[in-house]
C-alpha positions, -999 to 999 in steps of 0.1 A, spaced: 68 -302 334 65 -278 363 99 -254 376 103 -255 408 91 -220 411 59 -229 396 54 -257 424 63 -231 448 36 -210 435 11 -235 438 17 -248 469 21 -212 488 -15 -203 471 -37 -233 474 -57 -231 503 -84 -266 496 -76 -299 476 -99 -324 470 -81 -357 472 -92 -383 449 -83 -419 463 -81 -410 498 -81 -440 520 -89 -453 559 -65 -473 557 -34 -453 578 -4 -471 560 -17 -459 522 0 -431 511 -33 -411 501 -42 -413 539 -6 -403 551 -6 -376 526 -34 -356 537 -33 -358 571 2 -339 563 -15 -321 540 -39 -308 572 -15 -303 597 1 -277 571 -29 -258 571 -42 -269 539 -80 -280 540 -80 -314 523 -119 -326 513 -115 -369 505 -129 -383 473 -136 -416 471 -171 -437 466 -169 -462 488 -163 -437 517 -191 -415 506 -210 -400 532 -182 -411 561 -156 -389 575 -120 -390 570 -94 -374 591 -122 -350 601 -135 -340 569 -165 -354 554 -159 -381 524 -177 -369 490 -180 -396 460 -171 -373 433 -154 -343 424 -188 -328 412 -209 -334 444 -185 -312 463 -201 -281 474 -170 -263 489 -147 -240 464 -116 -261 460 -83 -246 444 -67 -281 437 -74 -315 427 -49 -345 438 -48 -375 424 -40 -411 440 -56 -430 408 -43 -456 392 -33 -438 355 -55 -455 334 -87 -437 353 -75 -402 354 -88 -391 323 -120 -395 333 -114 -376 364 -98 -349 348 -122 -343 329 -146 -343 357 -127 -316 371 -127 -292 346 -164 -290 347 -155 -270 376 -142 -238 373 -126 -238 405 -100 -265 407 -72 -243 387 -43 -273 397 -46 -307 387 -19 -326 410 -13 -359 398 9 -383 421 42 -398 417 35 -430 392 6 -412 382 8 -401 342 -21 -390 313 0 -372 293 -36 -363 272 -55 -355 304 -24 -332 313 -26 -315 280 -68 -314 282 -63 -300 311 -38 -272 298 -57 -262 273 -88 -254 295 -55 -228 314 -57 -257 341 -17 -257 358 -10 -292 357 12 -317 379 26 -349 373 41 -375 390 50 -354 426 43 -354 456 35 -325 475 42 -345 508 76 -346 493 75 -311 468 68 -288 502 100 -298 525 122 -297 499 111 -262 486 105 -248 515 70 -239 516 53 -224 548 28 -234 565 -5 -225 546 -31 -196 560 -64 -191 556 
């Protein structure tokens, strides 16, 4: 379990986030969190195979993490817990995705252990949209 100091350090150093499970529907949590994070200065790259090739909130949508050509610092997972393992394994094939963040209700202890064994930071069952104001994280700057 990440401490408040660890969460703050992650949120203060991450700049580019791949958001897996991004939705085009404004009422969905993944959409509102993406918009919130963009408003806080993060670059958020949406990942959703159904929307791949289109744009969402001004960013091109990719079908999976490995197809993103740009550097990413964090993978934020809006997925059912049983789907997390395969996506975490995909993220581990990238050398740049140093943080795996699983949203509220998204829990996969085995995937978290694999990521931590590979030297990645893992946050589980939390939301950056809630943590940023709670921890007083300043706007992200590039």
